[in-house]
SEBA-951242 format. One line per 5 residues: their letters; for each residue x negated, y, z negated of N, C-alpha, C, O. Coordinates in steps of 0.2 Angstrom, whole numbers, padded with zeros to 4 digits. Atoms other than C-alpha are relative to their C-alpha. Example, Ala and Ser with C-alpha at 12.3 -4.5 7.8 and 13.67 -1.06 7.14 Angstrom:
BEGIN
as) -0004,-0006,0000,-0062,-0022,-0039,-0004,0006,0000,-0009,0005,-0003; 0004,-0006,0001,-0068,-0005,-0036,0004,0005,-0003,0001,0011,-0004
***
This chain:
BEGIN
mifta) -0005,-0004,0003,-0105,-0056,-0209,0007,-0002,0002,0008,-0003,0007; -0007,0001,-0001,-0087,-0058,-0211,0004,0006,-0002,0004,0008,-0008; -0004,-0006,0002,-0075,-0044,-0210,0007,-0002,-0002,0010,-0007,0000; -0007,0001,0003,-0058,-0043,-0219,0005,0005,0003,0003,0011,0003; -0005,-0004,-0003,-0043,-0036,-0210,0006,-0004,0002,0006,-0010,0001
llflt) -0006,0003,-0002,-0025,-0039,-0205,0000,-0003,0007,0003,0000,0011; 0002,0002,-0007,-0031,-0049,-0190,0006,-0003,0003,0007,-0002,0009; -0005,0004,-0004,-0017,-0061,-0186,0006,0005,0002,0009,0003,0007; -0005,-0004,-0002,-0005,-0047,-0185,-0001,0004,0006,0003,0006,0010; 0002,-0004,-0006,-0015,-0039,-0171,-0002,-0005,0006,-0003,-0002,0011
lists) 0002,0005,-0005,-0018,-0055,-0161,0004,0001,0006,0001,0001,0012; -0004,-0001,-0006,-0003,-0052,-0149,0004,0006,-0001,0009,0007,0003; -0004,-0006,0001,0004,-0036,-0156,-0004,0007,0002,-0010,0007,0001; 0003,-0007,-0002,0000,-0018,-0149,0001,0005,-0005,-0002,0010,-0005; -0001,-0005,0005,0006,-0010,-0165,-0006,0002,-0004,-0007,0007,-0006
qtqta) 0006,-0001,0004,-0011,-0012,-0174,-0006,0001,0004,-0011,0003,0002; 0006,-0001,-0004,-0022,-0010,-0159,0001,0006,0005,0007,0008,0005; -0001,-0006,-0005,-0025,0004,-0146,0001,-0002,0007,0002,0002,0011; -0001,0003,-0007,-0023,-0007,-0131,0004,-0007,0000,0003,-0010,-0006; -0003,0006,0000,-0013,-0022,-0126,-0005,-0006,0000,-0010,-0005,0003
pivmt) 0005,0006,0000,-0022,-0039,-0130,0000,-0003,0007,0005,-0003,0011; 0001,0003,-0007,-0029,-0048,-0115,-0001,-0007,-0001,-0004,-0010,-0006; 0001,0008,0000,-0028,-0067,-0112,-0005,-0001,0006,-0004,0001,0012; 0005,0002,-0005,-0043,-0074,-0102,-0001,-0008,0000,-0001,-0011,-0005; 0001,0008,-0001,-0046,-0092,-0095,-0006,-0001,0003,-0009,0003,0007
aavge) 0006,0002,-0003,-0062,-0100,-0091,-0001,-0008,0000,0002,-0011,-0005; 0001,0007,0000,-0068,-0118,-0087,-0007,-0001,-0004,-0011,0003,-0005; 0006,0002,0004,-0081,-0127,-0098,-0006,0001,0004,-0006,-0001,0010; 0007,-0001,-0003,-0099,-0122,-0093,0000,0007,0004,-0006,0009,0006; 0001,-0007,-0004,-0094,-0105,-0085,-0002,0005,-0005,-0003,0004,-0011
titve) 0002,-0006,0003,-0100,-0088,-0090,0005,0005,0001,0006,0007,0007; -0005,-0005,-0001,-0088,-0074,-0093,-0003,0007,-0003,-0007,0006,-0008; 0001,-0007,0003,-0090,-0055,-0097,0006,0003,-0002,0011,0004,0002; -0006,-0004,0003,-0077,-0046,-0108,-0002,0007,-0001,-0007,0008,-0004; 0001,-0007,0001,-0076,-0028,-0108,0004,0003,-0006,0010,0000,-0008
cpqae) -0003,-0002,0006,-0071,-0018,-0124,0002,0008,0002,-0002,0012,-0001; -0001,-0007,-0002,-0063,-0002,-0116,0001,0005,-0005,-0001,0011,-0005; -0002,-0005,0006,-0056,0006,-0132,-0006,0001,-0004,-0007,0007,-0007; 0006,-0001,0005,-0072,0003,-0142,-0005,0005,0003,-0009,0008,0000; 0005,-0004,-0003,-0082,0013,-0129,0001,0007,-0002,-0004,0011,-0002
rykgn) -0001,-0007,0002,-0074,0029,-0136,-0004,0002,-0006,-0005,0008,-0008; 0003,-0001,0006,-0083,0027,-0152,-0007,-0002,0000,-0011,-0003,-0005; 0007,0003,0000,-0100,0020,-0146,-0005,0005,-0003,-0011,0003,-0005; 0005,-0005,0002,-0109,0036,-0151,0000,0001,-0008,-0005,0004,-0010; -0001,-0002,0007,-0102,0037,-0169,0000,-0006,-0005,0000,-0005,-0011
sviww) -0002,0006,0004,-0099,0019,-0175,-0004,-0006,0002,-0006,-0006,0008; 0002,0007,-0002,-0106,0002,-0175,0005,-0004,0003,0011,-0004,0000; -0006,0004,-0003,-0096,-0009,-0163,-0002,-0007,-0001,-0008,-0009,0001; 0001,0007,0001,-0094,-0027,-0167,0004,-0004,0004,0009,-0002,0007; -0004,0005,-0004,-0089,-0042,-0158,0001,-0006,-0005,-0004,-0009,-0007
crtis) -0001,0006,0005,-0081,-0056,-0169,0005,-0004,0002,0009,-0003,0006; -0005,0005,-0001,-0071,-0071,-0169,0005,-0001,-0006,0002,-0002,-0012; -0005,0001,0006,-0055,-0073,-0180,-0001,-0007,-0003,-0001,-0012,0001; 0001,0007,0003,-0057,-0088,-0192,0006,-0001,-0005,0007,-0007,-0008; -0006,0001,0004,-0041,-0085,-0203,0004,0006,0001,0003,0011,0006
gtrcd) -0004,-0005,-0001,-0027,-0073,-0204,-0002,0007,-0002,0000,0012,-0001; 0003,-0006,0003,-0038,-0060,-0213,-0007,0001,0001,-0010,0006,-0001; 0008,0000,-0001,-0056,-0064,-0208,-0002,0000,0007,0001,-0004,0011; 0003,0000,-0007,-0067,-0061,-0193,-0007,-0001,-0001,-0010,0003,-0004; 0007,0002,0001,-0084,-0069,-0191,-0004,0004,0005,-0003,0003,0011
qissi) 0004,-0004,-0004,-0097,-0057,-0184,-0004,-0004,0005,-0007,-0009,0003; 0004,0004,-0005,-0105,-0063,-0168,-0006,0005,0003,-0012,0003,0004; 0005,-0005,-0003,-0114,-0047,-0160,0002,0007,-0003,0008,0008,-0005; -0002,-0007,0002,-0115,-0029,-0164,-0005,0005,0004,-0010,0003,0006; 0004,-0005,-0003,-0122,-0013,-0156,0001,0007,-0003,0007,0009,-0004
dgqkv) 0000,-0006,0004,-0127,0003,-0164,-0004,0005,0004,-0010,0004,0003; 0004,-0003,-0004,-0133,0015,-0151,-0004,-0004,0005,-0001,-0008,0009; 0004,0005,-0004,-0148,0006,-0143,-0002,-0006,-0004,-0005,-0010,-0002; 0002,0005,0005,-0149,-0006,-0158,0005,-0006,0002,0011,-0005,0000; -0004,0005,-0002,-0142,-0023,-0152,-0002,-0006,-0005,-0007,-0008,-0006
rnyyr) 0001,0006,0004,-0139,-0038,-0163,0004,-0006,0002,0010,-0005,0002; -0004,0005,-0002,-0134,-0055,-0157,-0001,-0006,-0005,-0007,-0008,-0005; 0001,0005,0005,-0131,-0068,-0170,0001,-0008,0002,0000,-0012,-0001; -0002,0007,-0003,-0125,-0083,-0159,-0004,0000,0007,-0003,0004,0011; 0003,0001,-0007,-0135,-0090,-0145,0005,-0001,0005,0010,-0005,0004
gtsia) -0004,0000,-0006,-0127,-0088,-0128,0005,0005,0000,0009,0006,0005; -0005,-0006,0000,-0117,-0072,-0133,-0004,0006,-0001,-0009,0006,-0006; 0004,-0006,0001,-0124,-0055,-0131,0005,0006,0002,0010,0006,0006; -0003,-0006,-0001,-0117,-0037,-0132,-0004,0005,0003,-0010,0005,0002; 0004,-0005,-0003,-0122,-0023,-0121,0004,0006,0001,0010,0006,0002
ntngt) -0003,-0006,-0002,-0119,-0005,-0117,-0004,0002,0007,-0009,0004,0008; 0002,-0001,-0007,-0121,-0003,-0098,0003,0006,0003,0009,0006,0005; -0003,-0006,-0003,-0119,0014,-0091,0007,0003,-0004,0011,0005,-0001; -0006,-0002,0004,-0107,0018,-0105,0006,-0005,-0001,0010,-0003,-0005; -0005,0005,0001,-0097,0002,-0104,-0002,-0005,-0005,-0008,-0008,-0004
isvti) 0002,0005,0005,-0097,-0009,-0119,0003,-0007,0003,0009,-0008,0004; -0002,0007,-0002,-0096,-0028,-0114,-0004,-0005,-0004,-0009,-0004,-0006; 0003,0006,0003,-0099,-0045,-0121,0000,-0005,0005,0005,-0007,0009; 0001,0006,-0005,-0106,-0060,-0111,-0001,-0006,-0004,-0005,-0006,-0009; 0000,0007,0003,-0103,-0078,-0116,-0002,-0005,0005,0001,-0005,0010
rhlhe) 0003,0005,-0005,-0113,-0091,-0107,0001,-0007,-0002,0002,-0009,-0008; 0000,0007,0001,-0111,-0109,-0105,0006,-0002,-0005,0005,-0005,-0010; -0006,0001,0004,-0093,-0110,-0112,0001,-0007,-0002,0000,-0012,0002; -0002,0007,0003,-0088,-0125,-0123,0008,0001,-0001,0010,0006,-0003; -0007,0000,0002,-0070,-0130,-0126,0002,0003,-0007,0007,0006,-0008
vetga) -0001,-0002,0007,-0072,-0127,-0144,0000,0008,-0001,0002,0011,-0007; 0000,-0007,0001,-0074,-0108,-0141,0006,0003,0002,0007,0009,0002; -0006,-0003,-0001,-0056,-0106,-0137,0002,0003,-0007,0001,0000,-0012; -0002,-0004,0006,-0049,-0093,-0149,0001,0007,0001,0001,0009,0007; -0002,-0008,-0001,-0045,-0075,-0153,-0007,0004,-0002,-0010,0002,-0008
yccgl) 0006,-0004,0001,-0059,-0063,-0152,0002,0008,-0001,0007,0010,0002; -0001,-0007,0001,-0060,-0044,-0157,-0006,0004,0001,-0012,0002,-0001; 0005,-0005,0000,-0070,-0029,-0153,0003,0005,-0006,0008,0007,-0006; -0002,-0005,0005,-0070,-0017,-0168,-0005,0005,-0002,-0011,0004,0000; 0005,-0006,0003,-0078,-0002,-0177,-0001,-0001,-0007,0004,-0002,-0011
edngs) 0002,0000,0007,-0087,-0002,-0193,0000,0007,-0002,-0004,0011,0000; -0001,-0007,0002,-0082,0014,-0202,0001,0001,-0007,0006,-0001,-0010; 0000,0000,0007,-0087,0017,-0220,0002,-0006,-0004,0006,-0006,-0008; -0001,0006,0003,-0086,-0001,-0224,0006,-0004,0002,0007,-0010,0000; -0007,0004,-0002,-0069,-0005,-0216,-0001,-0002,0008,-0006,0001,0011
fnisd) 0001,0003,-0007,-0067,-0014,-0199,0007,0002,0003,0012,-0001,0001; -0006,-0002,-0003,-0054,-0006,-0187,-0001,-0004,0007,-0005,-0003,0011; 0000,0004,-0006,-0049,-0017,-0172,0002,0004,0006,0006,0008,0005; -0002,-0004,-0006,-0049,-0009,-0155,0002,-0004,0006,0006,-0002,0010; -0002,0004,-0006,-0048,-0023,-0142,0001,-0007,-0003,-0003,-0010,-0007
villk) -0001,0007,0002,-0041,-0041,-0144,0000,-0004,0007,0003,-0002,0011; 0001,0005,-0006,-0046,-0055,-0132,0002,-0007,-0002,-0001,-0010,-0007; -0001,0007,0001,-0038,-0072,-0132,-0003,-0004,0005,-0001,-0004,0011; 0003,0004,-0005,-0049,-0084,-0124,0002,-0007,0000,0002,-0011,-0005; -0001,0007,-0001,-0044,-0101,-0117,-0005,-0003,0004,-0005,-0002,0010
vfagt) 0005,0004,-0003,-0058,-0113,-0112,0003,-0007,0002,0005,-0010,-0003; -0003,0006,-0002,-0051,-0128,-0102,-0005,-0005,0003,-0010,-0002,0007; 0004,0005,-0003,-0060,-0144,-0097,0003,-0002,0007,0009,-0002,0008; -0003,0002,-0007,-0058,-0149,-0078,0002,0006,0003,0000,0012,0002; -0003,-0005,-0004,-0048,-0139,-0066,0007,0001,-0003,0011,-0003,-0004
wepiv) -0006,-0002,0002,-0033,-0129,-0072,0005,0001,0006,0004,0006,0010; -0004,-0001,-0006,-0019,-0131,-0059,0008,0000,-0003,0011,-0006,-0002; -0007,0000,0003,-0002,-0126,-0067,0005,0000,0005,0004,0002,0011; -0006,0000,-0004,0015,-0128,-0060,0003,0007,0000,0005,0009,-0006; -0003,-0006,0000,0022,-0112,-0055,0007,0000,0002,0009,-0003,0007
seirg) -0007,0000,-0002,0040,-0108,-0055,0002,0007,0002,-0001,0012,0000; -0001,-0006,-0003,0048,-0094,-0045,0006,0004,-0004,0011,0001,-0006; -0005,-0005,0003,0058,-0079,-0053,0001,0005,0005,-0003,0009,0007; -0002,-0005,-0004,0067,-0067,-0043,0004,0005,-0003,0009,0004,-0007; -0003,-0005,0003,0072,-0050,-0048,0007,0001,0003,0008,0000,0009
vgnta) -0006,-0001,-0002,0090,-0045,-0047,0001,0008,-0001,0001,0011,-0006; 0000,-0008,0000,0092,-0026,-0042,-0007,0002,-0003,-0012,0000,0000; 0006,-0002,0003,0079,-0018,-0053,-0002,-0003,-0006,-0006,0000,-0011; 0001,0004,0006,0079,-0031,-0067,-0002,-0007,0001,0000,-0010,0006; 0002,0008,-0001,0071,-0048,-0069,0000,-0003,-0007,-0002,0001,-0012
tvpcq) 0000,0003,0006,0073,-0060,-0083,-0005,-0006,0000,-0004,-0010,0005; 0005,0006,0001,0059,-0072,-0088,0001,-0004,-0006,-0001,-0002,-0011; -0001,0004,0006,0063,-0086,-0099,-0006,-0004,-0001,-0009,-0007,0003; 0006,0004,0002,0049,-0094,-0109,0002,-0006,-0004,0005,-0004,-0010; -0002,0006,0004,0052,-0112,-0116,-0006,-0003,-0003,-0011,-0004,0001
yteee) 0005,0004,0003,0042,-0121,-0128,0002,-0006,-0003,0008,-0007,-0004; -0002,0006,0003,0041,-0138,-0136,0000,0000,-0007,-0002,0006,-0010; 0000,0000,0007,0042,-0143,-0154,-0007,0001,-0002,-0008,0004,-0008; 0007,-0001,0002,0023,-0143,-0155,-0002,0007,-0001,-0006,0009,-0005; 0001,-0007,0000,0023,-0124,-0152,0005,0004,-0005,0005,0010,-0004
kyykk) -0005,-0003,0004,0037,-0121,-0164,-0003,0006,-0005,0001,0011,-0006; 0003,-0005,0005,0026,-0111,-0177,-0005,0004,0003,-0009,0008,0000; 0005,-0004,-0003,0015,-0103,-0164,0003,0007,0001,0010,0007,0002; -0003,-0006,-0003,0017,-0085,-0159,0000,0000,0007,-0005,-0002,0010; -0001,0000,-0007,0024,-0083,-0142,-0002,0006,0004,-0001,0012,0001
flckv) 0001,-0006,-0004,0019,-0071,-0128,0001,-0001,0007,0001,-0006,0010; -0001,0000,-0008,0022,-0066,-0110,-0005,0005,0002,-0006,0011,-0001; 0005,-0005,-0002,0008,-0058,-0101,0000,0000,0008,0002,-0005,0011; 0000,-0001,-0007,0005,-0051,-0083,-0007,-0001,0002,-0011,0002,0000; 0007,0001,-0003,-0010,-0057,-0073,-0002,0006,0004,0002,0009,0008
tsink) 0002,-0006,-0003,-0020,-0042,-0068,-0006,-0001,0005,-0007,0003,0009; 0006,0002,-0004,-0035,-0051,-0060,-0001,-0007,-0001,0002,-0010,-0005; 0001,0007,0000,-0042,-0068,-0058,-0002,-0002,-0007,-0007,0001,-0010; 0001,0003,0007,-0041,-0077,-0075,0001,0005,-0006,-0002,0004,-0011; -0001,-0005,0005,-0036,-0061,-0084,0007,0002,0000,0010,0003,0005
ctiia) -0008,-0002,0001,-0018,-0057,-0091,0001,0004,-0006,-0002,0003,-0011; -0001,-0005,0005,-0012,-0042,-0101,0007,-0002,-0003,0012,-0002,0000; -0006,0001,0003,0001,-0046,-0114,0005,0006,0000,0003,0011,-0002; -0005,-0006,0000,0017,-0036,-0112,0006,-0001,-0005,0010,0003,-0006; -0006,0002,0005,0029,-0045,-0125,-0002,-0006,-0004,-0006,-0010,-0001
ssdga) 0002,0005,0005,0027,-0056,-0140,0007,-0002,-0004,0011,0003,-0005; -0005,0003,0004,0039,-0066,-0151,0001,0004,-0006,0006,0003,-0010; -0001,-0004,0007,0036,-0054,-0166,0003,0007,0002,0004,0011,-0003; -0004,-0006,-0002,0045,-0040,-0156,-0004,0005,0003,-0002,0010,0005; 0004,-0005,-0003,0030,-0031,-0150,0000,0000,0008,0001,-0005,0011
vnnlq) -0001,-0001,-0007,0031,-0024,-0132,-0005,0005,0002,-0007,0009,-0001; 0005,-0004,-0003,0019,-0016,-0120,0004,0002,0007,0003,-0002,0011; -0005,-0001,-0006,0031,-0007,-0107,-0004,0000,0006,-0010,0002,0006; 0003,-0001,-0006,0027,-0008,-0089,-0002,0007,0002,0001,0012,-0002; 0002,-0007,-0002,0020,0007,-0080,0006,0005,0001,0006,0010,-0002
ngsvs) -0006,-0004,-0001,0037,0014,-0075,0006,-0004,-0002,0012,-0001,-0001; -0006,0004,0002,0048,0001,-0083,0001,-0001,-0007,-0002,0003,-0011; -0001,0001,0007,0054,-0006,-0099,0000,-0008,-0001,0001,-0011,0004; 0000,0007,0002,0053,-0023,-0108,0004,-0001,-0006,0004,0003,-0011; -0004,0001,0006,0065,-0030,-0120,0000,-0008,-0001,-0001,-0012,0004
itinn) 0001,0007,0002,0065,-0047,-0129,0006,-0003,-0003,0009,0000,-0007; -0005,0004,0004,0078,-0060,-0134,-0002,-0006,-0002,-0005,-0010,0002; 0003,0006,0003,0073,-0073,-0146,0006,-0005,-0001,0010,-0003,-0005; -0006,0005,0000,0085,-0088,-0144,-0001,-0004,-0007,0004,-0005,-0010; 0002,0004,0006,0076,-0099,-0157,-0007,-0001,-0001,-0011,0003,0002
shnft) 0008,0001,0001,0059,-0105,-0163,-0003,-0002,0006,-0009,-0002,0006; 0003,0003,-0005,0056,-0113,-0147,0000,0004,0006,-0005,0004,0010; -0001,-0003,-0006,0062,-0101,-0134,0000,0008,-0001,0003,0010,-0006; -0002,-0007,0000,0062,-0082,-0130,0000,0002,0007,-0003,0000,0011; -0001,-0003,-0007,0067,-0072,-0115,-0002,0007,0000,0000,0011,-0004
vtlgn) 0003,-0006,-0001,0059,-0057,-0109,0004,0003,0006,0004,0001,0012; -0003,-0004,-0006,0069,-0044,-0098,-0004,0006,0002,-0006,0010,-0002; 0004,-0006,-0003,0059,-0032,-0087,0005,0004,0004,0009,0002,0008; -0004,-0005,-0003,0068,-0016,-0082,-0003,0005,0004,-0009,0006,0003; 0002,-0005,-0005,0066,-0004,-0068,-0007,-0002,0003,-0011,0001,0004
inkad) 0006,0003,-0004,0054,-0015,-0059,0000,0002,0007,0005,0004,0010; 0001,-0002,-0007,0047,-0012,-0042,-0005,-0005,0003,-0007,-0010,-0001; 0004,0004,-0003,0035,-0020,-0030,-0007,-0001,-0004,-0010,-0006,-0004; 0006,0000,0004,0020,-0016,-0042,0000,-0005,-0005,-0005,-0008,-0008; -0001,0005,0006,0027,-0028,-0055,0001,-0007,0003,0001,-0012,-0001
egeyw) 0000,0007,-0003,0027,-0043,-0043,-0006,-0003,-0002,-0011,0000,-0004; 0006,0004,0001,0015,-0057,-0046,0001,-0005,-0006,0006,-0007,-0007; 0000,0006,0005,0010,-0070,-0059,0001,0002,-0007,-0003,0007,-0009; 0000,-0002,0007,0015,-0070,-0077,-0001,-0007,-0004,0001,-0012,-0001; 0001,0006,0004,0010,-0083,-0091,0004,0001,-0006,0005,0006,-0010
cgavt) -0003,0001,0006,0021,-0089,-0105,-0005,-0004,-0004,-0007,-0009,-0003; 0005,0003,0004,0009,-0093,-0119,0002,0000,-0007,0007,0002,-0010; -0001,0000,0007,0007,-0097,-0137,-0006,0000,-0004,-0011,-0002,-0001; 0006,-0001,0003,-0006,-0093,-0150,0000,-0001,-0007,0005,0000,-0011; 0002,0001,0007,-0013,-0098,-0167,-0007,0003,-0001,-0010,0005,0004
iknik) 0007,-0002,0001,-0029,-0093,-0175,-0005,-0004,0004,-0010,-0001,0006; 0005,0005,-0003,-0038,-0108,-0168,0002,-0003,0007,-0002,-0006,0010; -0002,0003,-0007,-0028,-0112,-0152,0004,0005,0004,0008,0009,0001; -0004,-0004,-0005,-0021,-0104,-0137,0002,-0005,0006,-0001,-0009,0008; -0003,0004,-0005,-0009,-0112,-0125,0003,0004,0006,0006,0009,0004
ivqvk) -0004,-0003,-0005,-0002,-0107,-0108,0004,-0005,0002,0002,-0010,0006; -0004,0006,-0001,0013,-0117,-0107,0004,0000,0007,0006,-0005,0009; -0004,-0001,-0006,0022,-0110,-0091,-0003,0006,0004,-0006,0011,0001; 0002,-0005,-0005,0017,-0100,-0076,0006,0002,0004,0009,-0002,0008; -0006,-0002,-0004,0030,-0089,-0067,-0003,0005,0005,-0008,0009,0004
nltta) 0001,-0004,-0005,0029,-0080,-0051,0006,0005,0002,0011,0002,0004; -0006,-0005,0000,0040,-0064,-0050,0000,0003,0007,-0005,0006,0010; -0001,-0003,-0007,0047,-0058,-0033,0005,0005,-0001,0011,0003,-0004; -0006,-0005,0001,0057,-0041,-0034,0004,0000,0007,0001,-0002,0012; -0004,-0001,-0006,0070,-0036,-0022,-0003,0004,0005,-0003,0004,0011
agrpr) 0004,-0004,-0004,0059,-0023,-0015,-0006,-0003,0004,-0008,-0001,0009; 0005,0003,-0003,0046,-0035,-0011,0002,-0006,0005,-0002,-0008,0009; -0003,0005,-0005,0057,-0047,-0001,0001,0003,0006,0004,0008,0007; -0001,-0003,-0006,0058,-0045,0017,0007,0001,0002,0011,-0003,0000; -0007,-0001,-0002,0074,-0037,0024,0001,-0001,0007,-0004,0000,0011
vsndt) -0001,0000,-0007,0082,-0041,0040,0004,0006,0003,0009,0007,0001; -0003,-0007,-0002,0085,-0025,0050,0006,-0002,0005,0006,-0007,0008; -0006,0000,-0005,0100,-0022,0062,-0003,-0002,0007,-0001,-0006,0011; 0004,0002,-0007,0087,-0023,0077,-0002,-0007,0000,-0001,-0010,0005; 0002,0007,0000,0081,-0040,0071,0006,-0004,0001,0006,-0009,0004
sredq) -0006,0004,0000,0099,-0046,0069,0002,0000,0007,0004,-0005,0010; -0003,0000,-0007,0104,-0040,0087,-0005,-0004,0004,-0002,-0008,0009; 0005,0004,-0004,0088,-0048,0094,0001,-0008,-0001,0001,-0012,0004; -0001,0007,0001,0092,-0065,0086,0007,-0002,0003,0007,-0007,0006; -0006,0002,-0003,0110,-0064,0092,-0001,-0001,0008,0002,-0005,0011
lkiwt) 0001,0001,-0007,0104,-0061,0110,-0004,-0007,0002,-0002,-0010,0007; 0003,0006,-0002,0093,-0076,0109,0005,-0006,-0001,0004,-0011,0003; -0005,0005,0001,0107,-0087,0102,0005,0000,0006,0006,-0005,0009; -0004,0000,-0005,0118,-0081,0116,-0003,-0002,0007,0000,-0006,0011; 0003,0002,-0006,0105,-0084,0130,0000,-0008,0000,0001,-0011,0005
ifrwl) 0000,0007,0001,0103,-0102,0123,0007,-0003,0002,0008,-0008,0005; -0007,0003,-0001,0122,-0105,0123,0002,0001,0007,0005,-0003,0010; -0002,-0001,-0008,0124,-0097,0141,-0003,-0006,0004,0000,-0009,0008; 0003,0005,-0004,0111,-0110,0148,0003,-0007,-0002,0004,-0011,0003; -0004,0006,0001,0120,-0124,0139,0006,0000,0003,0008,-0006,0006
lfgal) -0006,-0001,-0003,0136,-0118,0146,0000,-0002,0007,0003,-0005,0010; 0002,0001,-0007,0129,-0117,0164,-0001,-0008,0001,0001,-0011,0006; 0002,0007,-0001,0122,-0135,0162,0006,-0004,-0001,0007,-0009,0003; -0006,0004,0001,0139,-0142,0156,0004,0001,0006,0007,-0004,0008; -0004,-0001,-0006,0148,-0134,0171,-0003,-0003,0006,0001,-0006,0010
avcsa) 0003,0004,-0006,0135,-0141,0183,0001,-0007,0000,0003,-0010,0005; -0002,0007,0001,0138,-0158,0176,0007,-0002,0002,0008,-0007,0005; -0007,0001,-0002,0156,-0157,0177,0002,0001,0008,0005,-0003,0010; 0000,-0001,-0007,0155,-0150,0195,-0002,-0006,0004,0001,-0008,0009; 0003,0006,-0003,0144,-0165,0200,0005,-0006,-0001,0006,-0010,0004
svtcy) -0004,0006,0001,0156,-0177,0192,0007,0000,0004,0009,-0005,0007; -0006,-0001,-0004,0171,-0170,0201,-0001,-0001,0008,0003,-0005,0011; 0002,0001,-0007,0162,-0170,0218,-0001,-0008,0001,0002,-0011,0006; 0001,0008,0000,0157,-0189,0215,0007,-0003,0000,0008,-0008,0004; -0007,0003,0000,0175,-0193,0211,0004,0001,0006,0007,-0004,0009
ahfak) -0004,-0001,-0006,0182,-0185,0226,-0003,-0004,0006,0001,-0006,0010; 0003,0004,-0005,0170,-0193,0237,0002,-0008,0000,0004,-0010,0005; -0002,0008,0000,0173,-0211,0231,0008,-0001,0001,0010,-0006,0003; -0007,0000,-0001,0192,-0207,0230,0002,0000,0007,0007,-0004,0009; -0001,-0001,-0007,0192,-0203,0249,-0003,-0005,0004,-0002,-0006,0010
gpvmq) 0004,0005,-0004,0180,-0217,0254,0003,-0007,-0001,0009,-0008,-0001; -0002,0007,0000,0180,-0235,0253,0005,-0003,-0005,0009,-0007,-0004; -0004,0002,0006,0188,-0236,0236,0008,0001,0002,0012,-0003,0001; -0007,-0002,-0002,0204,-0227,0242,0002,-0004,0006,0008,-0006,0006; -0003,0004,-0005,0205,-0236,0258,0001,-0007,-0002,0006,-0010,0001
asklw) -0001,0007,0003,0204,-0253,0249,0007,0000,-0003,0011,-0005,-0003; -0006,0000,0004,0218,-0247,0238,0006,0000,0005,0011,-0003,0004; -0005,-0001,-0005,0229,-0242,0253,0001,-0007,0004,0007,-0009,0005; -0001,0007,-0004,0226,-0259,0262,0003,-0005,-0005,0007,-0009,-0002; -0003,0004,0005,0231,-0268,0246,0007,0001,0000,0011,-0004,-0001
vlwkr) -0007,-0002,0000,0247,-0259,0245,0004,-0002,0006,0009,-0005,0006; -0003,0002,-0006,0251,-0262,0263,0001,-0008,0001,0006,-0011,0003; 0000,0007,0000,0247,-0281,0262,0005,-0003,-0005,0009,-0008,-0003; -0005,0003,0005,0258,-0283,0247,0007,0001,0003,0012,-0003,0002; -0007,-0001,-0003,0273,-0276,0257,0001,-0004,0006,0006,-0007,0007
qpent) 0000,0004,-0006,0269,-0285,0273,-0005,-0005,0001,-0010,-0004,0005; 0005,0005,0000,0258,-0300,0270,-0001,-0004,0007,-0006,-0006,0008; 0001,0004,-0006,0262,-0308,0287,-0003,0004,0006,-0005,0001,0011; 0002,-0005,-0005,0256,-0293,0297,-0007,0003,-0002,-0008,0009,-0001; 0007,-0002,0002,0238,-0292,0290,-0004,0003,0005,-0007,0008,0004
ngmra) 0004,-0003,-0005,0229,-0290,0306,0002,0006,0003,-0002,0011,0005; -0003,-0006,-0003,0241,-0277,0313,-0001,0006,-0005,-0003,0012,-0003; 0001,-0006,0004,0239,-0267,0297,-0007,0002,-0001,-0008,0008,-0001; 0007,-0002,0000,0220,-0268,0297,-0001,0005,0006,-0005,0010,0006; 0002,-0004,-0006,0220,-0261,0315,0003,0007,-0001,0000,0012,0001
afkdq) -0004,-0007,0001,0233,-0247,0310,-0004,0004,-0005,-0005,0010,-0005; 0003,-0004,0005,0223,-0243,0295,-0007,0003,0002,-0009,0008,0000; 0006,-0003,-0002,0207,-0241,0304,0001,0006,0005,-0004,0010,0005; -0002,-0006,-0004,0215,-0229,0316,0001,0006,-0004,0000,0012,-0001; -0002,-0006,0004,0219,-0218,0301,-0007,0004,-0001,-0012,0001,-0003
peg) 0006,-0004,0002,0206,-0204,0298,-0001,0000,-0007,0004,-0001,-0011; 0002,0000,0008,0197,-0204,0281,0002,0006,-0003,0001,0011,-0001; -0002,-0006,0004,0204,-0193,0268,0006,0002,0002,0009,0007,-0001
***
């Protein structure tokens, strides 16, 4: 069965859904379980569907649950109601299963979307390069940059909430999902880039964010940012500062004592040699220059002189 709805408008927008879309990543061959928290509210009154978007207005049904009646139309995918929680399990993922999925409700022939999940299945190991973003005061600016290839994609920024799971907080169509105690604003520079400003942030807003892009059939995570707020960065207290100053002064003091000891030893050595044979030889040379014919007498006289 194929449902008709304004699906593409809801892929990354919170205006048509009851909750923010979720981005999930998984490797080829893995098994994931996706929850549909908003659909749970209607599980007693409506048929709940799990479907995959195949165009801007159509969604291909994969599984459904109506009370205790479960139907799974694709091998490897199953829907279940476990203790009141609606969830979908997809086993042995393939890369071609990357795409946009929806939980929705069938009500009088119409299909209402409740939850949107953007699934990215990657081959091999995903090891993105992470760039650091630091908040200034209670504000942080997160720039997302895209290539020509993503020019016509819809762009989004999401916050990682658990391993391989990220909640969209802003998109290039202007939709925002404000933070718990903060605010989100978007600046679209051109078709390639957009900047998201997070306001009233605190330590709870720290962590990893993904800059992504989405079409009906493809999802990309193009950049990964790690946000650190001023509240989360360690501060140097006055006690720590004084302790560091004391350590520096102790090192300097011992260096100074060492230098003075070397200088004292040098002066002592110089004085010893100046009053010893070197000085005596110098005096003998001066006397010989003055009276060269009386060398023997001068030596005798010189020997009688006390040293120093």
